[in-house]
Structure formats: C-alpha cells, structure tokens
C-alpha positions in Angstrom: -22.0 -143.6 23.2 -20.2 -142.5 20.1 -21.0 -139.6 17.9 -22.3 -141.8 15.1 -25.0 -143.3 17.4 -26.0 -139.9 18.6 -26.3 -138.6 15.0 -28.4 -141.7 14.0 -30.7 -141.2 17.0 -31.3 -137.5 16.2 -32.0 -138.4 12.5 -34.5 -141.0 13.6 -36.2 -138.6 16.0 -36.4 -136.0 13.3 -38.0 -138.5 10.9 -40.6 -139.6 13.4 -41.5 -136.0 14.1 -41.8 -135.3 10.3 -44.0 -138.3 9.8 -46.3 -137.4 12.8 -46.7 -133.9 11.5 -47.5 -135.1 8.0 -50.1 -137.6 9.3 -51.7 -134.9 11.4 -51.8 -132.5 8.5 -53.3 -135.0 6.1 -55.9 -136.0 8.8 -56.9 -132.3 9.2 -57.1 -131.9 5.4 -59.4 -134.9 5.2 -61.7 -133.5 7.8 -62.3 -133.5 11.5 -65.0 -136.0 12.2 -64.0 -135.9 15.9 -63.6 -132.6 17.7 -61.0 -132.5 20.4 -61.3 -130.3 23.6 -58.8 -127.9 22.1 -60.8 -127.5 18.9 -63.7 -125.5 20.3 -64.7 -123.1 23.1 -66.6 -125.1 25.7 -67.3 -122.2 28.1 -70.7 -121.2 26.5 -71.9 -124.8 26.6 -70.7 -125.2 30.2 -72.6 -122.1 31.2 -75.7 -123.6 29.4 -75.4 -126.9 31.4 -75.1 -124.9 34.7 -77.8 -122.4 33.9 -79.9 -121.6 37.0 -83.5 -122.4 36.1 -86.4 -124.1 37.8 -87.5 -125.8 34.5 -84.9 -127.0 32.1 -85.9 -128.8 28.8 -83.8 -130.3 26.1 -85.5 -131.1 22.8 -83.7 -133.8 20.9 -84.5 -133.2 17.2 -83.1 -135.0 14.2 -85.8 -134.8 11.5 -87.2 -131.6 10.0 -90.8 -132.8 10.1 -92.0 -129.5 8.5 -90.6 -127.7 11.6 -93.4 -129.0 13.9 -90.9 -129.2 16.8 -90.7 -125.4 16.7 -94.4 -125.3 17.5 -93.9 -127.8 20.3 -91.2 -125.6 21.9 -93.5 -122.5 21.5 -96.4 -124.4 23.2 -94.1 -125.6 26.0 -92.9 -122.0 26.8 -96.5 -120.8 26.8 -97.8 -123.6 28.9 -95.0 -123.2 31.5 -95.3 -119.4 31.7 -99.0 -118.8 31.3 -100.5 -122.1 32.3 -98.3 -123.0 35.3 -97.2 -119.5 36.2 -93.5 -120.2 35.9 -91.6 -116.8 35.6 -89.8 -116.5 32.2 -86.4 -116.2 33.9 -86.9 -119.6 35.5 -87.4 -121.4 32.2 -84.5 -122.7 30.0 -85.1 -124.6 26.7 -82.5 -126.0 24.5 -83.1 -127.2 20.9 -80.5 -129.8 20.1 -80.5 -130.2 16.3 -78.6 -133.0 14.6 -79.1 -135.1 11.5 -81.0 -133.5 8.6 -82.6 -130.8 10.9 -79.1 -129.5 11.6 -79.5 -127.5 8.4 -82.0 -125.2 10.2 -79.0 -123.7 12.0 -77.6 -122.0 8.8 -78.5 -118.8 6.8 -79.9 -118.3 3.4 -76.4 -118.4 1.7 -76.0 -122.1 2.6 -79.5 -122.9 1.7 -79.2 -121.3 -1.8 -75.6 -122.5 -2.6 -76.2 -126.1 -1.6 -79.9 -126.4 -2.7 -80.9 -127.5 0.9 -84.6 -127.3 0.1 -84.3 -129.6 -2.9 -82.2 -132.0 -0.9 -84.6 -132.2 2.1 -87.8 -131.8 0.1 -88.7 -128.5 1.8 -91.0 -126.2 -0.2 -91.0 -122.5 0.2 -94.6 -121.4 0.9 -94.0 -118.2 -1.0 -92.7 -119.7 -4.2 -94.1 -123.2 -4.1 -90.6 -124.3 -5.2 -87.8 -126.1 -3.3 -86.6 -123.6 -0.7 -83.4 -121.6 -1.4 -83.7 -119.8 1.9 -84.1 -120.9 5.5 -87.8 -120.5 5.7 -87.8 -121.6 9.4 -85.6 -118.7 10.6 -87.3 -115.3 10.0 -89.5 -113.9 12.7 -93.0 -112.5 12.3 -91.5 -109.2 13.5 -88.3 -108.0 11.7 -85.3 -106.8 13.7 -86.2 -103.6 15.4 -89.9 -103.9 14.8 -92.6 -104.6 17.4 -95.1 -107.5 17.1 -98.6 -106.5 16.1 -100.1 -107.7 19.4 -99.1 -108.4 23.0 -102.0 -110.8 23.4 -100.6 -114.4 23.8 -103.7 -115.7 22.0 -103.1 -113.5 19.0 -101.3 -115.2 16.0 -99.3 -112.0 15.5 -97.8 -111.9 18.9 -94.4 -113.0 20.2 -96.1 -115.9 22.0 -97.4 -117.4 18.8 -94.2 -116.9 16.8 -92.7 -120.4 16.1 -89.8 -119.2 14.0 -86.2 -119.9 15.1 -85.6 -116.2 15.5 -88.7 -115.7 17.5 -87.9 -118.5 19.8 -84.4 -117.2 20.3 -85.9 -114.0 21.4 -87.7 -115.9 24.2 -84.3 -117.4 25.3 -84.3 -120.7 23.5 -80.8 -121.9 22.8 -80.2 -123.7 19.5 -77.4 -126.2 19.2 -75.6 -127.4 16.1 -73.9 -130.8 15.8 -70.3 -130.6 14.4 -70.4 -134.3 13.6 -73.6 -133.9 11.6 -72.0 -130.9 9.9 -68.9 -132.9 8.8 -71.2 -135.7 7.4 -73.4 -133.1 5.6 -70.3 -131.5 4.0 -69.3 -134.8 2.5 -72.8 -135.4 1.4 -73.1 -132.0 -0.3 -69.8 -132.6 -2.2 -71.0 -136.0 -3.4 -74.6 -134.8 -4.3 -73.5 -131.7 -6.2 -70.3 -133.2 -7.6 -68.2 -130.4 -6.2 -64.5 -130.0 -6.7 -63.9 -128.4 -3.3 -63.1 -130.6 -0.3 -65.8 -131.4 2.2 -63.9 -129.6 4.9 -64.1 -126.3 2.9 -67.9 -126.8 2.9 -67.8 -127.3 6.7 -65.8 -124.1 7.2 -68.3 -122.2 5.0 -71.2 -123.7 7.1 -69.5 -122.5 10.3 -69.1 -119.0 8.9 -72.8 -118.9 8.0 -74.4 -120.3 11.2 -77.3 -118.3 12.4 -76.7 -115.7 15.1 -76.7 -117.2 18.5 -76.4 -120.8 17.4 -73.9 -122.8 19.5 -71.8 -125.6 17.8 -71.0 -128.6 19.9 -68.7 -131.5 19.0 -71.3 -134.3 19.2 -75.0 -133.7 19.9 -75.7 -137.1 21.4 -72.8 -136.4 23.9 -74.0 -132.9 24.5 -77.5 -134.2 25.3 -76.1 -136.6 27.8 -74.3 -133.9 29.6 -77.4 -131.6 29.6 -79.4 -134.5 31.2 -76.9 -135.8 33.7 -75.0 -132.7 34.8 -77.6 -130.0 33.9 -80.7 -131.8 35.1 -82.5 -131.0 31.7 -85.6 -133.0 31.1 -85.4 -134.9 27.8 -87.9 -134.7 25.0 -87.5 -136.5 21.7 -89.5 -135.1 18.8 
C-alpha cells in the first residue's frame, strides 16, 4: 500500500468523523426527544422499582382533571393504613405524571413565565384568574410548621392534605416524563412565539422541577417496568 492511499484513507476517516460529530451536535441542538441510558441517572428509579413494600401502587395520570387524582392518592393511603391496617412503611405509591399533568411537577417560576394556568385553563382559587403559580404544590402546613391536627378525620391534618408537597411527606414519589417535557417545550415556544430554542425551555424546566421529583426518559416505559419488574398495581386516573 503506497503513501498516497494511506493519506487518502486518513483523510476519508477524518471527514466521516467530522460529519458524525456535526450530525450529533445538530441533533442535540434540535432537542433530545429520546433519552439514552447515558443521559440520565437510573439508580433512583431502579431503587424505586425494587422498593420493598407489601402494597405498591402506580397511578398513571395524563390529565390535570382539577387535581382530583391527588385526592385519590390521599384516599388510597388512608384506606390502606387506617382501614386495612397496613403499616406506613409497607406502602409505596408512585404518581406517574405525563401529558398536560406533567406541568404539576414544576415550580412557580415555570408557571408564571410560561403562563401554564392560561394554557391548561387552571384558575387560581385565590385570584380567580389563570394560575401563575403551581396551585397544586403547597401543603396545608408550610415547611417547618406542624399541622393543626393529628386527627385523620380533620381537614387540617396531614391525612387530609392532598397537595403534592403533603403527599410527598407521606412518601409518594412523583415522576416526570422527559418525552412530555420535550413536547411541552416545543409547544411553549410555538404558543408564546419565543425566540429561544425549545431545548433551552426544557433545560429551564429541569432546573425548576419540584424538590423530590424524579425525571424518567419515557413515562409509558417507566410504568411498564414498575408493573413487570416492581410488581406495582396499575391505576389509571
């Protein structure tokens, strides 16, 4: 093999590498609709799948429905613990949010900047106007404060708190769908006629996810794993 052929082969190899890198770069800039295994930390989700519990429930939620699913989860926790006598430590509930309801996983910054209440027709009960805050998140008892009552029948107790924060205090794990996030980022750019790329909106959403929320690559896939490998019962609401 002569030096000219070797030189041409090296040049071709370099060109292919450059094109591959360029394609990958452009693809990332356009967005990541599909998460690869190297794009996220799967350990917390694996631990959730393998969580030791007598009762394991997965709520599949895609529509806000005025947040009624939060009340369903609260009722399930109360029924299992008080009605059937299942110890709290033996109950694990997952709220798998995707579609429009995925927006409940983000803080007030996202709700205000991207007019989430107007988009999803959610009214703030305090202002009677489209919500510019996540009205489903705050607990009856602020951080560091006690609930007014320990009576499970009292509306001011932890056991009647159907907020996201209140349910998190009882061990409920909220999941956010990365695929839904990507789709919602594109929708926000289009709806609000933004100059910024959709992927920048997605990065901002990730930075403003509520404390304790776990982002998974694809919710429908995550639910399948929770059912088949984690033995979670499936509830669609």
